PDB file of N, CA, C and O in Angstrom:
ATOM      1  N   MET A   1      -2.438  -6.164  17.049  1.00  0.00           N
ATOM      2  CA  MET A   1      -2.250  -7.134  16.013  1.00  0.00           C
ATOM      3  C   MET A   1      -2.954  -6.642  14.748  1.00  0.00           C
ATOM      4  O   MET A   1      -4.095  -6.182  14.800  1.00  0.00           O
ATOM      5  N   SER A   2      -2.281  -6.740  13.649  1.00  0.00           N
ATOM      6  CA  SER A   2      -2.808  -6.272  12.375  1.00  0.00           C
ATOM      7  C   SER A   2      -3.462  -7.418  11.603  1.00  0.00           C
ATOM      8  O   SER A   2      -3.072  -8.579  11.725  1.00  0.00           O
ATOM      9  N   ALA A   3      -4.448  -7.061  10.821  1.00  0.00           N
ATOM     10  CA  ALA A   3      -5.063  -8.050   9.928  1.00  0.00           C
ATOM     11  C   ALA A   3      -4.114  -8.299   8.762  1.00  0.00           C
ATOM     12  O   ALA A   3      -3.517  -7.356   8.244  1.00  0.00           O
ATOM     13  N   PRO A   4      -3.965  -9.541   8.347  1.00  0.00           N
ATOM     14  CA  PRO A   4      -3.048  -9.837   7.226  1.00  0.00           C
ATOM     15  C   PRO A   4      -3.340  -9.028   5.970  1.00  0.00           C
ATOM     16  O   PRO A   4      -2.415  -8.699   5.226  1.00  0.00           O
ATOM     17  N   ILE A   5      -4.605  -8.698   5.717  1.00  0.00           N
ATOM     18  CA  ILE A   5      -4.911  -7.935   4.511  1.00  0.00           C
ATOM     19  C   ILE A   5      -4.191  -6.582   4.532  1.00  0.00           C
ATOM     20  O   ILE A   5      -3.760  -6.098   3.486  1.00  0.00           O
ATOM     21  N   LEU A   6      -4.059  -5.979   5.695  1.00  0.00           N
ATOM     22  CA  LEU A   6      -3.380  -4.686   5.779  1.00  0.00           C
ATOM     23  C   LEU A   6      -1.879  -4.825   5.571  1.00  0.00           C
ATOM     24  O   LEU A   6      -1.264  -3.987   4.910  1.00  0.00           O
ATOM     25  N   ASP A   7      -1.295  -5.856   6.119  1.00  0.00           N
ATOM     26  CA  ASP A   7       0.133  -6.093   5.903  1.00  0.00           C
ATOM     27  C   ASP A   7       0.414  -6.359   4.429  1.00  0.00           C
ATOM     28  O   ASP A   7       1.348  -5.795   3.857  1.00  0.00           O
ATOM     29  N   LEU A   8      -0.388  -7.210   3.822  1.00  0.00           N
ATOM     30  CA  LEU A   8      -0.205  -7.543   2.414  1.00  0.00           C
ATOM     31  C   LEU A   8      -0.486  -6.329   1.525  1.00  0.00           C
ATOM     32  O   LEU A   8       0.221  -6.099   0.544  1.00  0.00           O
ATOM     33  N   ALA A   9      -1.514  -5.556   1.869  1.00  0.00           N
ATOM     34  CA  ALA A   9      -1.842  -4.356   1.101  1.00  0.00           C
ATOM     35  C   ALA A   9      -0.722  -3.325   1.201  1.00  0.00           C
ATOM     36  O   ALA A   9      -0.415  -2.644   0.223  1.00  0.00           O
ATOM     37  N   SER A  10      -0.116  -3.210   2.371  1.00  0.00           N
ATOM     38  CA  SER A  10       1.006  -2.280   2.529  1.00  0.00           C
ATOM     39  C   SER A  10       2.167  -2.675   1.630  1.00  0.00           C
ATOM     40  O   SER A  10       2.752  -1.830   0.952  1.00  0.00           O
ATOM     41  N   LEU A  11       2.494  -3.945   1.628  1.00  0.00           N
ATOM     42  CA  LEU A  11       3.575  -4.430   0.779  1.00  0.00           C
ATOM     43  C   LEU A  11       3.265  -4.171  -0.693  1.00  0.00           C
ATOM     44  O   LEU A  11       4.124  -3.704  -1.442  1.00  0.00           O
ATOM     45  N   ALA A  12       2.051  -4.472  -1.098  1.00  0.00           N
ATOM     46  CA  ALA A  12       1.663  -4.284  -2.496  1.00  0.00           C
ATOM     47  C   ALA A  12       1.589  -2.801  -2.871  1.00  0.00           C
ATOM     48  O   ALA A  12       1.999  -2.415  -3.966  1.00  0.00           O
ATOM     49  N   ALA A  13       1.070  -1.978  -1.967  1.00  0.00           N
ATOM     50  CA  ALA A  13       0.910  -0.549  -2.254  1.00  0.00           C
ATOM     51  C   ALA A  13       2.251   0.164  -2.364  1.00  0.00           C
ATOM     52  O   ALA A  13       2.480   0.926  -3.303  1.00  0.00           O
ATOM     53  N   LEU A  14       3.121  -0.083  -1.415  1.00  0.00           N
ATOM     54  CA  LEU A  14       4.383   0.655  -1.380  1.00  0.00           C
ATOM     55  C   LEU A  14       5.387   0.168  -2.415  1.00  0.00           C
ATOM     56  O   LEU A  14       6.414   0.807  -2.641  1.00  0.00           O
ATOM     57  N   ASN A  15       5.089  -0.966  -3.041  1.00  0.00           N
ATOM     58  CA  ASN A  15       5.953  -1.483  -4.102  1.00  0.00           C
ATOM     59  C   ASN A  15       5.262  -1.464  -5.456  1.00  0.00           C
ATOM     60  O   ASN A  15       5.785  -2.000  -6.433  1.00  0.00           O
ATOM     61  N   ASP A  16       4.084  -0.844  -5.513  1.00  0.00           N
ATOM     62  CA  ASP A  16       3.325  -0.661  -6.746  1.00  0.00           C
ATOM     63  C   ASP A  16       3.122  -1.970  -7.511  1.00  0.00           C
ATOM     64  O   ASP A  16       3.360  -2.048  -8.716  1.00  0.00           O
ATOM     65  N   PHE A  17       2.675  -2.998  -6.776  1.00  0.00           N
ATOM     66  CA  PHE A  17       2.427  -4.305  -7.394  1.00  0.00           C
ATOM     67  C   PHE A  17       1.279  -4.213  -8.399  1.00  0.00           C
ATOM     68  O   PHE A  17       0.277  -3.548  -8.138  1.00  0.00           O
ATOM     69  N   ASP A  18       1.422  -4.874  -9.536  1.00  0.00           N
ATOM     70  CA  ASP A  18       0.317  -4.975 -10.486  1.00  0.00           C
ATOM     71  C   ASP A  18      -0.554  -6.166 -10.083  1.00  0.00           C
ATOM     72  O   ASP A  18      -0.267  -6.848  -9.099  1.00  0.00           O
ATOM     73  N   ALA A  19      -1.624  -6.412 -10.853  1.00  0.00           N
ATOM     74  CA  ALA A  19      -2.576  -7.469 -10.499  1.00  0.00           C
ATOM     75  C   ALA A  19      -1.907  -8.836 -10.409  1.00  0.00           C
ATOM     76  O   ALA A  19      -2.235  -9.629  -9.526  1.00  0.00           O
ATOM     77  N   ASN A  20      -0.979  -9.117 -11.308  1.00  0.00           N
ATOM     78  CA  ASN A  20      -0.278 -10.400 -11.291  1.00  0.00           C
ATOM     79  C   ASN A  20       0.564 -10.553 -10.024  1.00  0.00           C
ATOM     80  O   ASN A  20       0.546 -11.606  -9.387  1.00  0.00           O
ATOM     81  N   HIS A  21       1.294  -9.511  -9.663  1.00  0.00           N
ATOM     82  CA  HIS A  21       2.107  -9.565  -8.447  1.00  0.00           C
ATOM     83  C   HIS A  21       1.240  -9.696  -7.203  1.00  0.00           C
ATOM     84  O   HIS A  21       1.592 -10.407  -6.262  1.00  0.00           O
ATOM     85  N   ARG A  22       0.094  -9.001  -7.207  1.00  0.00           N
ATOM     86  CA  ARG A  22      -0.818  -9.096  -6.056  1.00  0.00           C
ATOM     87  C   ARG A  22      -1.340 -10.518  -5.902  1.00  0.00           C
ATOM     88  O   ARG A  22      -1.406 -11.041  -4.790  1.00  0.00           O
ATOM     89  N   ALA A  23      -1.710 -11.141  -7.017  1.00  0.00           N
ATOM     90  CA  ALA A  23      -2.210 -12.520  -6.963  1.00  0.00           C
ATOM     91  C   ALA A  23      -1.131 -13.475  -6.467  1.00  0.00           C
ATOM     92  O   ALA A  23      -1.419 -14.382  -5.686  1.00  0.00           O
ATOM     93  N   ARG A  24       0.101 -13.281  -6.911  1.00  0.00           N
ATOM     94  CA  ARG A  24       1.201 -14.138  -6.467  1.00  0.00           C
ATOM     95  C   ARG A  24       1.491 -13.934  -4.981  1.00  0.00           C
ATOM     96  O   ARG A  24       1.799 -14.890  -4.269  1.00  0.00           O
ATOM     97  N   LEU A  25       1.394 -12.688  -4.515  1.00  0.00           N
ATOM     98  CA  LEU A  25       1.608 -12.388  -3.098  1.00  0.00           C
ATOM     99  C   LEU A  25       0.565 -13.099  -2.237  1.00  0.00           C
ATOM    100  O   LEU A  25       0.898 -13.741  -1.242  1.00  0.00           O
ATOM    101  N   ILE A  26      -0.689 -12.975  -2.631  1.00  0.00           N
ATOM    102  CA  ILE A  26      -1.760 -13.620  -1.868  1.00  0.00           C
ATOM    103  C   ILE A  26      -1.586 -15.139  -1.884  1.00  0.00           C
ATOM    104  O   ILE A  26      -1.758 -15.799  -0.859  1.00  0.00           O
ATOM    105  N   GLY A  27      -1.246 -15.684  -3.043  1.00  0.00           N
ATOM    106  CA  GLY A  27      -1.023 -17.121  -3.148  1.00  0.00           C
ATOM    107  C   GLY A  27       0.126 -17.594  -2.280  1.00  0.00           C
ATOM    108  O   GLY A  27       0.048 -18.650  -1.652  1.00  0.00           O
ATOM    109  N   ALA A  28       1.189 -16.814  -2.248  1.00  0.00           N
ATOM    110  CA  ALA A  28       2.345 -17.186  -1.429  1.00  0.00           C
ATOM    111  C   ALA A  28       2.012 -17.112   0.058  1.00  0.00           C
ATOM    112  O   ALA A  28       2.485 -17.935   0.843  1.00  0.00           O
ATOM    113  N   TYR A  29       1.206 -16.135   0.446  1.00  0.00           N
ATOM    114  CA  TYR A  29       0.874 -15.978   1.860  1.00  0.00           C
ATOM    115  C   TYR A  29      -0.108 -17.050   2.328  1.00  0.00           C
ATOM    116  O   TYR A  29       0.107 -17.684   3.361  1.00  0.00           O
ATOM    117  N   TYR A  30      -1.182 -17.249   1.572  1.00  0.00           N
ATOM    118  CA  TYR A  30      -2.235 -18.153   2.022  1.00  0.00           C
ATOM    119  C   TYR A  30      -2.032 -19.599   1.596  1.00  0.00           C
ATOM    120  O   TYR A  30      -2.599 -20.511   2.198  1.00  0.00           O
ATOM    121  N   GLY A  31      -1.231 -19.811   0.567  1.00  0.00           N
ATOM    122  CA  GLY A  31      -0.992 -21.184   0.123  1.00  0.00           C
ATOM    123  C   GLY A  31      -2.293 -21.889  -0.229  1.00  0.00           C
ATOM    124  O   GLY A  31      -3.064 -21.408  -1.059  1.00  0.00           O
ATOM    125  N   HIS A  32      -2.531 -23.026   0.404  1.00  0.00           N
ATOM    126  CA  HIS A  32      -3.747 -23.803   0.103  1.00  0.00           C
ATOM    127  C   HIS A  32      -4.935 -23.421   0.987  1.00  0.00           C
ATOM    128  O   HIS A  32      -6.014 -23.998   0.856  1.00  0.00           O
ATOM    129  N   TYR A  33      -4.739 -22.440   1.896  1.00  0.00           N
ATOM    130  CA  TYR A  33      -5.843 -21.995   2.753  1.00  0.00           C
ATOM    131  C   TYR A  33      -6.764 -21.041   1.996  1.00  0.00           C
ATOM    132  O   TYR A  33      -6.352 -20.404   1.026  1.00  0.00           O
ATOM    133  N   GLU A  34      -7.997 -20.952   2.445  1.00  0.00           N
ATOM    134  CA  GLU A  34      -8.965 -20.047   1.821  1.00  0.00           C
ATOM    135  C   GLU A  34      -8.582 -18.590   2.097  1.00  0.00           C
ATOM    136  O   GLU A  34      -8.256 -18.230   3.228  1.00  0.00           O
ATOM    137  N   VAL A  35      -8.625 -17.768   1.068  1.00  0.00           N
ATOM    138  CA  VAL A  35      -8.329 -16.335   1.206  1.00  0.00           C
ATOM    139  C   VAL A  35      -9.599 -15.654   1.708  1.00  0.00           C
ATOM    140  O   VAL A  35     -10.660 -15.810   1.105  1.00  0.00           O
ATOM    141  N   PRO A  36      -9.504 -14.888   2.823  1.00  0.00           N
ATOM    142  CA  PRO A  36     -10.712 -14.317   3.427  1.00  0.00           C
ATOM    143  C   PRO A  36     -11.199 -13.015   2.784  1.00  0.00           C
ATOM    144  O   PRO A  36     -12.032 -12.319   3.364  1.00  0.00           O
ATOM    145  N   PHE A  37     -10.702 -12.685   1.621  1.00  0.00           N
ATOM    146  CA  PHE A  37     -11.134 -11.482   0.912  1.00  0.00           C
ATOM    147  C   PHE A  37     -10.978 -11.742  -0.583  1.00  0.00           C
ATOM    148  O   PHE A  37     -10.238 -12.632  -1.002  1.00  0.00           O
ATOM    149  N   ASN A  38     -11.698 -10.935  -1.388  1.00  0.00           N
ATOM    150  CA  ASN A  38     -11.582 -11.097  -2.838  1.00  0.00           C
ATOM    151  C   ASN A  38     -10.639 -10.035  -3.409  1.00  0.00           C
ATOM    152  O   ASN A  38     -10.158  -9.170  -2.676  1.00  0.00           O
ATOM    153  N   ALA A  39     -10.379 -10.100  -4.701  1.00  0.00           N
ATOM    154  CA  ALA A  39      -9.421  -9.198  -5.343  1.00  0.00           C
ATOM    155  C   ALA A  39      -9.850  -7.736  -5.236  1.00  0.00           C
ATOM    156  O   ALA A  39      -9.009  -6.855  -5.061  1.00  0.00           O
ATOM    157  N   ASP A  40     -11.154  -7.473  -5.340  1.00  0.00           N
ATOM    158  CA  ASP A  40     -11.638  -6.089  -5.231  1.00  0.00           C
ATOM    159  C   ASP A  40     -11.427  -5.535  -3.829  1.00  0.00           C
ATOM    160  O   ASP A  40     -11.023  -4.383  -3.670  1.00  0.00           O
ATOM    161  N   GLU A  41     -11.696  -6.343  -2.821  1.00  0.00           N
ATOM    162  CA  GLU A  41     -11.477  -5.906  -1.434  1.00  0.00           C
ATOM    163  C   GLU A  41      -9.986  -5.659  -1.188  1.00  0.00           C
ATOM    164  O   GLU A  41      -9.618  -4.709  -0.496  1.00  0.00           O
ATOM    165  N   PHE A  42      -9.142  -6.502  -1.749  1.00  0.00           N
ATOM    166  CA  PHE A  42      -7.701  -6.323  -1.592  1.00  0.00           C
ATOM    167  C   PHE A  42      -7.246  -5.030  -2.263  1.00  0.00           C
ATOM    168  O   PHE A  42      -6.436  -4.289  -1.705  1.00  0.00           O
ATOM    169  N   TYR A  43      -7.766  -4.761  -3.456  1.00  0.00           N
ATOM    170  CA  TYR A  43      -7.396  -3.533  -4.151  1.00  0.00           C
ATOM    171  C   TYR A  43      -7.889  -2.307  -3.383  1.00  0.00           C
ATOM    172  O   TYR A  43      -7.198  -1.289  -3.338  1.00  0.00           O
ATOM    173  N   ASP A  44      -9.066  -2.392  -2.784  1.00  0.00           N
ATOM    174  CA  ASP A  44      -9.560  -1.293  -1.947  1.00  0.00           C
ATOM    175  C   ASP A  44      -8.628  -1.056  -0.758  1.00  0.00           C
ATOM    176  O   ASP A  44      -8.362   0.091  -0.399  1.00  0.00           O
ATOM    177  N   ALA A  45      -8.134  -2.127  -0.149  1.00  0.00           N
ATOM    178  CA  ALA A  45      -7.205  -1.992   0.975  1.00  0.00           C
ATOM    179  C   ALA A  45      -5.900  -1.354   0.502  1.00  0.00           C
ATOM    180  O   ALA A  45      -5.308  -0.554   1.227  1.00  0.00           O
ATOM    181  N   ILE A  46      -5.450  -1.693  -0.686  1.00  0.00           N
ATOM    182  CA  ILE A  46      -4.233  -1.092  -1.240  1.00  0.00           C
ATOM    183  C   ILE A  46      -4.434   0.404  -1.440  1.00  0.00           C
ATOM    184  O   ILE A  46      -3.556   1.196  -1.096  1.00  0.00           O
ATOM    185  N   LYS A  47      -5.582   0.800  -1.993  1.00  0.00           N
ATOM    186  CA  LYS A  47      -5.857   2.230  -2.180  1.00  0.00           C
ATOM    187  C   LYS A  47      -5.911   2.950  -0.839  1.00  0.00           C
ATOM    188  O   LYS A  47      -5.445   4.083  -0.722  1.00  0.00           O
ATOM    189  N   LEU A  48      -6.477   2.298   0.168  1.00  0.00           N
ATOM    190  CA  LEU A  48      -6.536   2.888   1.508  1.00  0.00           C
ATOM    191  C   LEU A  48      -5.134   3.102   2.072  1.00  0.00           C
ATOM    192  O   LEU A  48      -4.847   4.159   2.633  1.00  0.00           O
ATOM    193  N   VAL A  49      -4.269   2.114   1.928  1.00  0.00           N
ATOM    194  CA  VAL A  49      -2.888   2.236   2.421  1.00  0.00           C
ATOM    195  C   VAL A  49      -2.172   3.380   1.701  1.00  0.00           C
ATOM    196  O   VAL A  49      -1.447   4.150   2.331  1.00  0.00           O
ATOM    197  N   ARG A  50      -2.370   3.495   0.398  1.00  0.00           N
ATOM    198  CA  ARG A  50      -1.741   4.587  -0.353  1.00  0.00           C
ATOM    199  C   ARG A  50      -2.244   5.939   0.125  1.00  0.00           C
ATOM    200  O   ARG A  50      -1.464   6.879   0.270  1.00  0.00           O
ATOM    201  N   LEU A  51      -3.534   6.038   0.367  1.00  0.00           N
ATOM    202  CA  LEU A  51      -4.115   7.286   0.849  1.00  0.00           C
ATOM    203  C   LEU A  51      -3.576   7.637   2.237  1.00  0.00           C
ATOM    204  O   LEU A  51      -3.205   8.783   2.490  1.00  0.00           O
ATOM    205  N   LEU A  52      -3.533   6.656   3.127  1.00  0.00           N
ATOM    206  CA  LEU A  52      -2.987   6.893   4.469  1.00  0.00           C
ATOM    207  C   LEU A  52      -1.512   7.285   4.394  1.00  0.00           C
ATOM    208  O   LEU A  52      -1.059   8.150   5.144  1.00  0.00           O
ATOM    209  N   SER A  53      -0.772   6.658   3.501  1.00  0.00           N
ATOM    210  CA  SER A  53       0.646   6.981   3.335  1.00  0.00           C
ATOM    211  C   SER A  53       0.818   8.411   2.851  1.00  0.00           C
ATOM    212  O   SER A  53       1.725   9.117   3.291  1.00  0.00           O
ATOM    213  N   TYR A  54      -0.046   8.833   1.951  1.00  0.00           N
ATOM    214  CA  TYR A  54       0.003  10.198   1.444  1.00  0.00           C
ATOM    215  C   TYR A  54      -0.228  11.194   2.577  1.00  0.00           C
ATOM    216  O   TYR A  54       0.535  12.149   2.730  1.00  0.00           O
ATOM    217  N   PHE A  55      -1.272  10.976   3.367  1.00  0.00           N
ATOM    218  CA  PHE A  55      -1.553  11.900   4.471  1.00  0.00           C
ATOM    219  C   PHE A  55      -0.474  11.845   5.547  1.00  0.00           C
ATOM    220  O   PHE A  55      -0.163  12.864   6.165  1.00  0.00           O
ATOM    221  N   TRP A  56       0.099  10.667   5.776  1.00  0.00           N
ATOM    222  CA  TRP A  56       1.208  10.561   6.722  1.00  0.00           C
ATOM    223  C   TRP A  56       2.370  11.423   6.245  1.00  0.00           C
ATOM    224  O   TRP A  56       2.969  12.152   7.036  1.00  0.00           O
ATOM    225  N   ALA A  57       2.687  11.344   4.974  1.00  0.00           N
ATOM    226  CA  ALA A  57       3.792  12.120   4.419  1.00  0.00           C
ATOM    227  C   ALA A  57       3.521  13.613   4.535  1.00  0.00           C
ATOM    228  O   ALA A  57       4.428  14.380   4.857  1.00  0.00           O
ATOM    229  N   LEU A  58       2.300  14.033   4.281  1.00  0.00           N
ATOM    230  CA  LEU A  58       1.964  15.448   4.415  1.00  0.00           C
ATOM    231  C   LEU A  58       2.048  15.912   5.866  1.00  0.00           C
ATOM    232  O   LEU A  58       2.539  17.005   6.149  1.00  0.00           O
ATOM    233  N   ALA A  59       1.572  15.083   6.770  1.00  0.00           N
ATOM    234  CA  ALA A  59       1.534  15.457   8.182  1.00  0.00           C
ATOM    235  C   ALA A  59       2.925  15.564   8.792  1.00  0.00           C
ATOM    236  O   ALA A  59       3.142  16.384   9.685  1.00  0.00           O
ATOM    237  N   PHE A  60       3.870  14.752   8.328  1.00  0.00           N
ATOM    238  CA  PHE A  60       5.187  14.732   8.931  1.00  0.00           C
ATOM    239  C   PHE A  60       6.238  15.491   8.147  1.00  0.00           C
ATOM    240  O   PHE A  60       7.415  15.465   8.506  1.00  0.00           O
ATOM    241  N   GLY A  61       5.834  16.168   7.083  1.00  0.00           N
ATOM    242  CA  GLY A  61       6.769  16.981   6.322  1.00  0.00           C
ATOM    243  C   GLY A  61       7.121  18.238   7.104  1.00  0.00           C
ATOM    244  O   GLY A  61       6.295  18.766   7.849  1.00  0.00           O
ATOM    245  N   SER A  62       8.343  18.711   6.934  1.00  0.00           N
ATOM    246  CA  SER A  62       8.771  19.951   7.577  1.00  0.00           C
ATOM    247  C   SER A  62       9.689  20.704   6.627  1.00  0.00           C
ATOM    248  O   SER A  62       9.844  20.303   5.474  1.00  0.00           O
ATOM    249  N   ALA A  63      10.294  21.777   7.086  1.00  0.00           N
ATOM    250  CA  ALA A  63      11.090  22.648   6.220  1.00  0.00           C
ATOM    251  C   ALA A  63      12.562  22.262   6.169  1.00  0.00           C
ATOM    252  O   ALA A  63      13.394  23.114   5.856  1.00  0.00           O
ATOM    253  N   ASP A  64      12.910  21.048   6.454  1.00  0.00           N
ATOM    254  CA  ASP A  64      14.314  20.638   6.409  1.00  0.00           C
ATOM    255  C   ASP A  64      14.576  19.692   5.244  1.00  0.00           C
ATOM    256  O   ASP A  64      13.696  19.461   4.414  1.00  0.00           O
ATOM    257  N   GLU A  65      15.780  19.150   5.186  1.00  0.00           N
ATOM    258  CA  GLU A  65      16.173  18.273   4.088  1.00  0.00           C
ATOM    259  C   GLU A  65      15.289  17.032   3.981  1.00  0.00           C
ATOM    260  O   GLU A  65      14.984  16.579   2.878  1.00  0.00           O
ATOM    261  N   ALA A  66      14.883  16.491   5.109  1.00  0.00           N
ATOM    262  CA  ALA A  66      14.052  15.285   5.105  1.00  0.00           C
ATOM    263  C   ALA A  66      12.702  15.545   4.451  1.00  0.00           C
ATOM    264  O   ALA A  66      12.088  14.630   3.902  1.00  0.00           O
ATOM    265  N   SER A  67      12.240  16.788   4.508  1.00  0.00           N
ATOM    266  CA  SER A  67      10.924  17.069   3.932  1.00  0.00           C
ATOM    267  C   SER A  67      10.914  16.886   2.420  1.00  0.00           C
ATOM    268  O   SER A  67       9.865  16.599   1.843  1.00  0.00           O
ATOM    269  N   GLU A  68      12.063  17.048   1.767  1.00  0.00           N
ATOM    270  CA  GLU A  68      12.111  16.801   0.324  1.00  0.00           C
ATOM    271  C   GLU A  68      11.841  15.327   0.035  1.00  0.00           C
ATOM    272  O   GLU A  68      11.122  14.993  -0.908  1.00  0.00           O
ATOM    273  N   ASN A  69      12.422  14.447   0.854  1.00  0.00           N
ATOM    274  CA  ASN A  69      12.169  13.018   0.691  1.00  0.00           C
ATOM    275  C   ASN A  69      10.702  12.695   0.975  1.00  0.00           C
ATOM    276  O   ASN A  69      10.092  11.885   0.276  1.00  0.00           O
ATOM    277  N   VAL A  70      10.147  13.329   1.998  1.00  0.00           N
ATOM    278  CA  VAL A  70       8.740  13.114   2.343  1.00  0.00           C
ATOM    279  C   VAL A  70       7.849  13.627   1.215  1.00  0.00           C
ATOM    280  O   VAL A  70       6.861  12.985   0.857  1.00  0.00           O
ATOM    281  N   ALA A  71       8.201  14.782   0.657  1.00  0.00           N
ATOM    282  CA  ALA A  71       7.413  15.334  -0.450  1.00  0.00           C
ATOM    283  C   ALA A  71       7.478  14.415  -1.669  1.00  0.00           C
ATOM    284  O   ALA A  71       6.469  14.202  -2.341  1.00  0.00           O
ATOM    285  N   ASP A  72       8.645  13.878  -1.951  1.00  0.00           N
ATOM    286  CA  ASP A  72       8.779  12.930  -3.063  1.00  0.00           C
ATOM    287  C   ASP A  72       7.918  11.692  -2.821  1.00  0.00           C
ATOM    288  O   ASP A  72       7.265  11.187  -3.734  1.00  0.00           O
ATOM    289  N   PHE A  73       7.927  11.211  -1.571  1.00  0.00           N
ATOM    290  CA  PHE A  73       7.109  10.050  -1.218  1.00  0.00           C
ATOM    291  C   PHE A  73       5.630  10.376  -1.405  1.00  0.00           C
ATOM    292  O   PHE A  73       4.883   9.577  -1.971  1.00  0.00           O
ATOM    293  N   ALA A  74       5.205  11.546  -0.930  1.00  0.00           N
ATOM    294  CA  ALA A  74       3.804  11.951  -1.074  1.00  0.00           C
ATOM    295  C   ALA A  74       3.427  12.027  -2.549  1.00  0.00           C
ATOM    296  O   ALA A  74       2.349  11.581  -2.942  1.00  0.00           O
ATOM    297  N   ASP A  75       4.314  12.592  -3.365  1.00  0.00           N
ATOM    298  CA  ASP A  75       4.050  12.673  -4.804  1.00  0.00           C
ATOM    299  C   ASP A  75       3.905  11.293  -5.431  1.00  0.00           C
ATOM    300  O   ASP A  75       3.057  11.087  -6.299  1.00  0.00           O
ATOM    301  N   SER A  76       4.732  10.350  -4.993  1.00  0.00           N
ATOM    302  CA  SER A  76       4.641   8.994  -5.548  1.00  0.00           C
ATOM    303  C   SER A  76       3.323   8.332  -5.134  1.00  0.00           C
ATOM    304  O   SER A  76       2.745   7.571  -5.910  1.00  0.00           O
ATOM    305  N   MET A  77       2.846   8.615  -3.922  1.00  0.00           N
ATOM    306  CA  MET A  77       1.563   8.059  -3.490  1.00  0.00           C
ATOM    307  C   MET A  77       0.421   8.671  -4.298  1.00  0.00           C
ATOM    308  O   MET A  77      -0.525   7.969  -4.655  1.00  0.00           O
ATOM    309  N   VAL A  78       0.497   9.975  -4.592  1.00  0.00           N
ATOM    310  CA  VAL A  78      -0.531  10.615  -5.401  1.00  0.00           C
ATOM    311  C   VAL A  78      -0.565   9.978  -6.787  1.00  0.00           C
ATOM    312  O   VAL A  78      -1.640   9.701  -7.320  1.00  0.00           O
ATOM    313  N   ALA A  79       0.606   9.747  -7.365  1.00  0.00           N
ATOM    314  CA  ALA A  79       0.663   9.125  -8.694  1.00  0.00           C
ATOM    315  C   ALA A  79       0.031   7.741  -8.688  1.00  0.00           C
ATOM    316  O   ALA A  79      -0.648   7.369  -9.645  1.00  0.00           O
ATOM    317  N   MET A  80       0.242   6.978  -7.628  1.00  0.00           N
ATOM    318  CA  MET A  80      -0.327   5.635  -7.546  1.00  0.00           C
ATOM    319  C   MET A  80      -1.827   5.661  -7.284  1.00  0.00           C
ATOM    320  O   MET A  80      -2.535   4.721  -7.644  1.00  0.00           O
ATOM    321  N   LEU A  81      -2.317   6.734  -6.660  1.00  0.00           N
ATOM    322  CA  LEU A  81      -3.746   6.826  -6.368  1.00  0.00           C
ATOM    323  C   LEU A  81      -4.571   7.133  -7.611  1.00  0.00           C
ATOM    324  O   LEU A  81      -5.774   6.872  -7.641  1.00  0.00           O
ATOM    325  N   ARG A  82      -3.937   7.681  -8.624  1.00  0.00           N
ATOM    326  CA  ARG A  82      -4.675   8.053  -9.850  1.00  0.00           C
ATOM    327  C   ARG A  82      -5.079   6.866 -10.638  1.00  0.00           C
ATOM    328  O   ARG A  82      -5.704   7.006 -11.689  1.00  0.00           O
TER     329      ARG A  82
END
């Protein structure tokens, strides 16, 4: 079972959500319940997901056609990490 912060961070990271979109996502998920993390912790989780995605792309790249897509994905994760 995954922690909701990781699921939400994955969605935000892979879709390059800005601060406004991240706040709306958290609000939509938690509604009137207390959010168990703050904005900085959420942003740290997003950076972690991007970093893991980058290494996943590097690890699973190969010399075939699919590797170009993986390389493009890795490049997009690097751009988001900056």
